[in-house]
C-alpha positions in Angstrom: -31.7 -47.8 8.1 -30.9 -51.3 6.2 -28.3 -51.9 8.9 -30.7 -51.2 11.6 -33.5 -53.5 9.9 -30.8 -56.1 9.8 -29.8 -55.7 13.6 -33.8 -55.5 14.5 -34.6 -58.5 12.3 -31.8 -60.5 14.4 -33.0 -59.5 17.7 -36.6 -60.5 17.1 -36.7 -63.2 14.3 -33.4 -65.5 15.5 -34.3 -66.3 19.3 -37.7 -67.7 18.4 -36.1 -69.8 15.5 -33.2 -70.7 17.4 -35.1 -72.2 20.2 -37.4 -74.2 17.8 -35.6 -75.5 14.8 -31.9 -75.8 16.0 -31.5 -78.8 14.5 -32.7 -77.6 11.1 -29.8 -75.2 10.4 -27.5 -77.7 11.8 -28.6 -80.6 9.5 -29.1 -77.9 6.4 -25.3 -76.8 6.9 -23.7 -80.0 6.9 -25.9 -80.6 3.7 -24.5 -77.8 1.9 -21.1 -78.4 3.4 -20.9 -74.7 4.9 -21.6 -73.0 8.1 -24.9 -72.5 9.3 -24.6 -68.6 9.0 -24.0 -68.7 5.3 -27.6 -70.1 5.3 -28.7 -67.5 7.6 -27.3 -64.7 5.6 -28.4 -66.4 2.5 -32.1 -66.4 3.6 -31.8 -62.7 4.7 -30.8 -62.0 1.4 -33.2 -63.9 -0.2 -36.5 -63.3 1.6 -35.6 -61.4 4.7 -36.1 -64.5 6.6 -40.1 -64.8 5.4 -41.1 -68.4 4.8 -44.1 -67.6 3.0 -42.2 -65.2 0.5 -43.3 -65.5 -3.2 -41.5 -63.8 -6.3 -43.5 -64.1 -9.2 -41.8 -61.4 -11.1 -39.0 -63.2 -12.5 -38.0 -61.9 -16.2 -38.2 -65.8 -17.6 -41.4 -66.3 -16.2 -40.6 -68.5 -13.3 -41.2 -67.9 -9.5 -39.0 -67.9 -6.5 -41.1 -69.2 -3.1 -40.2 -69.4 0.5 -37.4 -68.5 2.8 -34.7 -69.7 0.5 -36.6 -68.4 -2.4 -36.6 -71.8 -4.4 -36.8 -71.5 -8.1 -39.9 -73.1 -10.2 -37.2 -74.6 -12.5 -36.9 -77.2 -9.5 -40.5 -78.0 -9.0 -40.5 -81.1 -11.1 -37.4 -82.8 -9.4 -38.8 -82.2 -5.9 -41.9 -83.3 -7.1 -40.2 -86.8 -7.3 -39.5 -86.8 -3.4 -42.7 -85.6 -2.5 -41.9 -82.0 -2.3 -44.3 -79.5 -3.8 -44.6 -75.3 -3.8 -47.1 -75.8 -0.9 -44.6 -77.7 1.4 -42.0 -75.3 0.7 -44.3 -72.6 1.7 -45.6 -74.2 4.7 -42.8 -76.0 6.1 -39.7 -73.6 6.5 -37.4 -76.5 7.7 -38.2 -78.4 4.4 -37.5 -75.1 2.2 -34.2 -74.5 3.9 -32.9 -78.2 3.6 -34.1 -77.9 -0.3 -32.0 -74.5 -0.4 -29.0 -75.9 1.1 -29.1 -78.9 -1.3 -29.3 -76.4 -4.3 -26.2 -74.4 -2.7 -24.6 -77.5 -2.5 -25.2 -78.7 -6.2 -23.9 -75.1 -7.0 -20.6 -75.3 -5.3 -19.9 -78.3 -7.4 -20.9 -76.9 -10.4 -18.6 -74.0 -9.7 -15.4 -75.7 -8.0 -16.4 -75.2 -4.6 -15.9 -71.6 -4.5 -18.4 -69.9 -1.7 -18.7 -66.7 -3.9 -19.3 -68.4 -7.0 -21.9 -71.0 -5.2 -23.8 -68.2 -4.2 -23.9 -66.3 -7.6 -25.0 -69.6 -9.1 -27.8 -70.0 -6.5 -29.2 -66.7 -7.7 -28.6 -66.7 -11.3 -27.7 -70.3 -12.4 -24.2 -72.1 -12.8 -24.3 -70.6 -16.7 -24.5 -67.2 -15.5 -22.2 -66.2 -12.6 -21.7 -62.7 -13.6 -25.7 -62.0 -13.7 -25.4 -63.4 -9.8 -22.2 -61.6 -8.5 -24.2 -58.7 -6.9 -26.3 -61.0 -5.3 -23.2 -63.0 -4.1 -21.6 -60.0 -2.5 -24.4 -59.1 -0.8 -24.8 -62.4 0.9 -21.3 -62.1 1.8 -21.4 -58.6 3.3 -24.1 -60.1 5.5 -22.5 -63.1 6.7 -19.5 -60.7 7.6 -21.9 -58.4 9.6 -23.2 -61.7 11.4 -19.6 -63.1 12.1 -18.7 -59.5 13.6 -21.8 -59.4 15.8 -21.6 -63.1 17.0 -17.9 -62.5 18.0 -18.8 -59.5 20.0 -16.4 -57.1 21.6 -12.7 -58.3 22.1 -9.7 -56.9 24.0 -8.6 -54.1 21.7 -11.3 -54.4 19.2 -13.2 -51.3 20.6 -12.8 -49.0 17.3 -13.9 -51.9 15.1 -16.9 -52.4 17.5 -17.7 -48.6 17.3 -17.3 -48.6 13.7 -20.0 -51.7 13.3 -22.4 -49.8 15.5 -22.4 -46.6 13.7 -23.0 -48.6 10.5 -25.6 -50.7 12.0 -27.6 -48.6 14.5 -27.7 -45.6 16.5 -29.0 -47.4 19.6 -26.6 -49.2 21.9 -25.2 -52.9 21.2 -27.9 -55.4 22.9 -25.8 -58.3 23.1 -24.8 -61.3 20.6 -27.5 -63.3 18.9 -28.1 -66.7 20.1 -25.6 -69.3 19.0 -28.2 -71.8 17.4 -26.2 -72.0 14.3 -22.8 -73.4 15.9 -23.4 -76.8 14.3 -24.6 -78.4 17.2 -28.3 -79.9 17.6 
């Protein structure tokens, strides 16, 4: 069922976002030093691509907001450059750029390893073990997204059938848009 939800979300949400904001994902990806699909997968795991998402149930009393679930520990620093909580919630591109910057910082803090950076994005650079499940979920979504973008290739029918059976009982409906290929 989760697989079907992922495929439906790709079909329903990404085409509109792709047409309107191609440049935002590409800029954010360059900022973070990752391919845009990493940010697509991270945003899916963080908020299911909901720009207005708010999680105020963190154990430490902090909150996470917007598409990238930016934690309130960053608010003071963001305020110095004119970004506040409301702007994160109202402008998903700003939120995406902020999340990409945080991911880039986490990559630098963890020696460049993507899995460690994703774990640190979730739990902080000093608590990688707590963020491993989150990182692994982002990487699973990224793998599925890459497979879907690649589409069928000669000799890959069994793999495609496996993906179909995992993700949906519906027939494959084509590839998602290539908005995140890095070009503006």
